[in-house]
N, C-alpha and C positions, 0 to 999 in steps of 0.2 A: 892273648895279645890285645892291646887296645886298638880301637877302631881308628882309621886315618884322621877323623875329626878330633879325636881325644889326644893322640900320641903328640902332636905338636904343642897342644895346651900343656900337656904333662912336662914336655921338654922345656917350654917357657918357664913353668914354675921351678923346675930343677935348676935352671939357669939363673934364677934371681939372685942368689948369693954371688954368683960370678959376675954377673951383669952389674950389680951394686960397686964392684971394685974397679969396673972399667969406666974409661971416659964416655961421655954421653953419646958421641957420634959412633964409637965403635958398638956400644950397646944397641943403638938404634940399628946399626947394620946387622948385627946379631939377629934382632927382632925380625928385620926384613927378610934375611936368609931363611929363618925358621918359618916364617909365614908363607913365603913363597914356595918352599919345600912342602908344607902341609898342603897347600892348594894343589900342587902337582900330584902329590901322593893320593889325595882324595879323588882327583879326576882319574888317575890311572885305576884306582880301586873301583870306582863306579862306572868304568867303561861298559863292561859286561851287561850291566843292568840298563844303561841307556841304550845300548845296542839291542837288547831284547824289546824294549819299549818301542824303538823305532821299527823294528821288523813287525811287531804286532800292529802298529798303526799303518804300516804299509799294506799289510795283508787285509786289514779292514777296509782301507781306501780302495784297493783293487777289486775287492768283493763288491764294494757299493758301486763303483764305476762299471763293472760288468753288469750288475743288476740295472743299472740305468741305461746302459747301451742295449740291453735285451729289450727293455721297455720301449725306448725309442724306435727300435726296429719293428715292434709289433704295431707301433702307431702309424707307420707308413702304409 
């Protein structure tokens, strides 16, 4: 199966003959629908990776803050 970034591009290529027979405004609307759908699918597909990155970043930030808090307590 094609990746979410490639699928809309392939669909656009497949729709070229159909879009050529459509009025310009309708073809533009089809382009907009395919593009928005591709962006939505890409976001849904990449959500787990983005969440994993946020979780790692949060854990690193909390670890750093804990280390800094311990250091400040020792300074008193």
